[in-house]
N, C-alpha and C positions, 0 to 999 in steps of 0.2 A: 471254811464251814459251808456246806451246801444247804441252802434254805429250801425245805420241802413246803408244799402247800399248807400242811398242818402247822409248821413253824411260822409261816407267813401270817396265818390267821392269828396265831398267838401274839405275834409282834404288832399287828395292825388293828385288831378289834378293840375298841375302847369303851364299850358300853358297860354299865354296872353288871358285875358278875362274871365278866370275861377276865382271863388272867392279866392282860395288859391294862384293862380298865381298872381293876382293883389295885394294880401296882401304881399307876399314875395317880390314883386317889390317895396314895401315901405321901405325896409331896404337896407343898404349896404351889399353886399354879395361877397365872394371871386370869382374872375373870373379865376385866374390862379396863379401860383407861380412866384415870381420874377426870380427864376432860369430858367424858361422857356423862358425868354426874356433877355438873359445875356448881350447884347450889342446893342448900337444904330445901326440902319440900318441892324440888324440881320434878321434871318429867321422869317417870320410870323408864327403864331401858330393857328391852328384850335381850336375854343372854342365852345362847345355846352352847352348852359346854359338856363335852364327853357324852354326847347323845341325850342330854337332859335339857328340857326347856325350863328356863328360869327367868326371873325378873330381878333386876337390881334397882335400888332406890336409895337416895340419901335423905334421912329423916330430919326432923326439925332441929335435932341436936348436932347434925353433921355426920352422924354415924351411917355407914353403908350397910344395907341389908341385901342379902342374896337369897331369894326364896323361890320355891317352886312356882311355876307360871300360872297355876290355877287355884281358885278359891276352894276351900275344903267343903263348902256347902253344895253347890251344884256345878262345880268345875268351870265357872265363868273365868275368862282371862283377866288376870290382875294387871296386865299391862295398861288396861283402860282405867285402872283404879285412881282414886283421889289420894295423893300423897300429902297427908295433913296431920298435924298434932302428933308427931312421933309414931306414925303408922301408915300403912297402905290399906285404904278402904275400898273394898269391892263395890262397884257401882250397881251391881245387880240387886243385892239386898242389904248392903251397908256393913257387912261383916268386915272387921278391921284387924290387921295383923301387924305386929311390931317386927323389928329386925331379927328377933329370935324365932319368928314364925308363930309366936303365941297369939291366940285370938284375944284381943283386949276390949272388943266391943261387939255386941250382937244385937243391934236395935230391932231386928225383925222378930226377936223372941221377947216374951214378957219380962218386965224388969226384975222379977223375982227369980227368973230361971238361972240355974247354975250350969246350963248346957255348955256355955262358952269355955268353962274351965276344963272341959274334956276335949276341946277342939284345938288343933294346931296344924300348921303346914310345914313341910320340910324347909329347913333353913340351914345355910352353910356359914361358918365363921368367915370373917373377912379381916384383912390386914392391908392398910393403905400406906404406901411409901414409894417414893421415886416416880410419881406419876402413874402408878399402877395400883389397881385394886386386886389383891391376891385373895385366893380362897383355898380352903382345905376341904376335900370332899370325902375323906376316909373316916374310919372309926375314930371316935373322940379319944378313946384310950390310947391310940397310936399316934396322935397328932404331935408332930415335931414342933420345935420353936420356929417362928417366922423366918423367912429367908433373909440373908445378909450378904449378898454378893457385893463385890467392890463397887460396881456402878451404882448401887443403892445408897452408898455413903457419899456420893459426889454432890457438891452444891448444885442447886437448881440452875445456876448460871453456867455450869460446865456439863450439862446433861441434856440429851434429847431422846425422847421415846415416842414411837408411833406404832401403828399396827396396820396390817393389810390382810385381807381375806384371800385364801388360796383354795382352789377347787381340787384338792387331792388329799390323800392320807398324810397325817403328820410326819410319818417316817420318811416319805419321799422328800419333804422339805429338809429334815435333819440331814439326810444323806447327801443332799446337794450342798448344804452348808459346810459340812466337814470334808468335802471333796475338793482338795486343792488343785488337782490336775486340770479340772475343767476350766479354771480361770485362764489358762493359756489359750483356750479356744473360744468358748462361749462368750467370755468377757474381753476378748481382744477387740477393742473399739478403735484401733488404728493399725490396720493390717499392713500399711506401707512402712511403718516404723519398725525396723529390724533390731532396734536397741532396747526393746522392752524386756525387762527382767524375765518375765514368764514366757517370752518368745525365745530367749536365748537358750533356755533349757526347758522344753515342754514335757519332759518325763521326770518329774521330781522323785527323789528317793524319800521314802517315808519311814520314820522310826517312831513307834508308838510306845508310850509308857502308861500302863494302867495305874490309876491313882485311887485313893479312897473316895474321891468325889466323882470319878468317871475316868477320863484319860486326857493326856496331852500328847501331841505329836509334833515332831519336827519335820517340816517339808524342806528338803535340801535340793537346791538347784545350783549346779556348777556352771556359772555364767562365763567363766574364763579360766585360764590356767592358774590364775592367782586368787580368784575370789569365788565365794559361794553366797548365794542368797538364801537365807534361812527364815522361814516363817513358822512360828510356834502357835498352834491352835490349842484351845482348851475346850473340852466338852464336859459340862457339868450335868450329871444325871438329873432327870431323865431326858431333857429336851432343850438344853441351852448350849449354844456355841459362842465362843468369843475369838476374835482375831484382831490383829493390830493394823493400823494405818500410820506407819512411822516414816516410810520412804515412798517416793513417787514411783511410777512405772519404770523410770530409768535409774532408780537407785538414789536419787537426791533426797535429802531430809525434807519432810513436809513441814511447812511453816506452822501449822496447827496440828501437831501429832495427836492422834486419838485412838481409842479402842472401839471396835464395832462388834455387834453380836445380834443374835436372834434367839427367841424362844418360840417353839412351835407348839401351839396349844390346840388339841383336837376340838373341833366343833362337834363332829361325829366321825364315823369311819372314813368318810370321803371328802371332808371339808376341814379347813384349818385356819386359825388366825395366827399370823406371824407377828410377834412383837419385836420391833426393831429398835436397837439400842445403839447410841453413839455417845461416848463421853471423853472428855479431855484427858490426855495422858498425865498432865501435871496441873497444879493449881495456877501455874503461870500462863496457861493457855485456855482461857474461858471460851465457851462456845455460844456466841450470841444466837438468838432464835433465827435470825435471817441466815446465818451460816448453816445451821442445821437444816433449814428448809431448802437451801440451795443444794445441799447434799441429797436430800430426799428427791428433789427434782431430777438430779442426775441419775438417781437410781430408778426413777420412773414411778415413785409412790408419793409425790407431793399431793396435798389435798385437792389441788386443781386437776389432778390426773385420776381422781376417783370418780365413780358414778355418783352424782350429787346425792348427798345425804347418807352415804354409805362409806365403808372402808374397802370397797371392791374396785378393782382397776377398770378403767374404760377400755384399755387394751386387754383383750381376753380371748378365749377360744372362739367366741362368736364372730370376731373380726380378724382372726389369725394374728392377733397382737399387732396389727397394722404393719406387718413385715414389709420392708422395702427391698425388693430383689436387686435394684440398681445399687443401693447402699451396700447390700451384701456383696456384690461383685467388686465394689471399688473402695469401700471404706471400713466396714466392720465385718466381723466373722459371721454374725447372724443376720444382720439387716434389721434387727429389732432394737428399738430405742429403749435404753434404761437397763441397768444391770439387774435390778430386781425383776423386771419384765422378762428379760432373757431367761432367768431361772424359772419363772412361772411357766413360760411357754414349753420348756422341756419337762418340768416336773408334772404339770397338769396334763401335758400331752401323753404321758405314760399311762393315763387312765386313773380312775379314782384310787385303785389299789394295784400297784404294779405286780406282775407275775415274777417274783424273785427266783422261782425255780427254773426260769428260762434264761437267766443271766449267764454271762461268761466273764467273771471278774479277773482283773489283772493285778500286777504288783502295786499299782497306785491306789488300790481299793482297800488297803489294810486297815485304815481308820474306820471305814464303813463296816468291815468285818468285825472289828473290835466293838463298835457300837452295838451291833446286833447281838454279839455274845453277851455284853454287859446287860442289855435290856432283857434278854432271855434269862440270864442269871438272876436279875431282879424279880422277875415273875416267880422263879423258883423260891427265892428268899421269902417273898410275901406268902406263898402257899405253905411254907414251913413255919410261918408265924414270926419271921425275923424282919427287922427294919431293912429296907433295901439300900444299896450303896448310894451315898450322896444325899440321903434324906435328912441327915443332921447338918444344919446350916454351918456349924463350926468348921466342917472340913472343906467348905467352899470359899471361905472368907478371903484367903490370900491368893487365889488363882488369878492369873493375869496372862493375857496373850502378849506376843512380841514378834518383831521382825527386825532383821539387820543384815548387813553385808559383813562377812567374816573372811579371814584368810582361809583359803582352801586347805582342807585337812584338819583344821582346828575343830575339836569336838563341839558340836552345837550346844550341848547341855551346859558345858562350862562357859561358853561365850555368852549365852543368854541367861545365865543364872540370876543376875541382879535385875535383868529386864522383865522377867516373868514372875515377879512378886508384887503384890498389890501395894500401891503408893498411898491410897486413900484410906 
């Protein structure tokens, strides 16, 4: 499929009223992390989501509200509001709003006034689970049940979730996440080692299966005359990818096997929050917090690697991601430290929204092609008044990623059949 400029706009613009903006609003999406709202009546948090400025707060009863960022009275910013007694009170004139956006107090008006009964601000429903505050921003009548991915059923002791800000359109992140071929190059962090699985065959064959939740695909690398290395990716519509970490770069079993994934949530057309997920493959392999943070450090997104007080990386376009050309010559393919940082350097370096009409796609880009086709299909479905693919959480419950070494020539679907069904 050749992407025209018009199709690119349809895929990448996320504001209210745009085809993709309306489509993404038919799914539950992450609004913020639970850790950002640690206690009742705590500090409100600014949230920019899908081009809308919002404020999140946890009220006295522990319920999370997600409301528009400005008071209905004179449009004063509610971020500065007092979070007290089950509501967020604007500090300009004292008007107070609950988590449903209802005005519950209007002290600047006479006590007998019923004006407050006619006043409300926009509020979106929230659902909190697995360290994430989710929201649904679409029509109430079309709201599906809350999400129920496998990683959301994992005990807290077996799960790690984080987020990172990225200065580019959400689709650039997705396409990087589902692109298996680039890991042979951009993420080759030991160029002297010729035994790395993804170096033994840097041109994987891809086979894509469209599913009712999105798609899965097998990435097959023939690493010898006897063996193939197969990695099965899952893509859950509209913006989540999962992959497995079950063998090390040389094919040996990992001591603590895990599944990894990302959800790319648009802040606006040219900025994205990436929610990073890592969970244990079985209940026998818990994931202590320190192990998760060690993984985050290797990826370049440990809290110490953020600009203080933010979820944005210190290594960024302003300092060329601190690329080390000597390291690039002698040790790693990019000279940039951190797998996540390597991705950001390339995805952000394409510009806020990449010109897809100028691309020259190859055989290893079939998953990316399928992703675009399904997203465009979803915009058509929404315009026809139909629920888009994957919006029903039931269809996503059992999807799981996997990877393994198999005898060469054995069908990967058969070999990975049991590996790619949810255990939790």
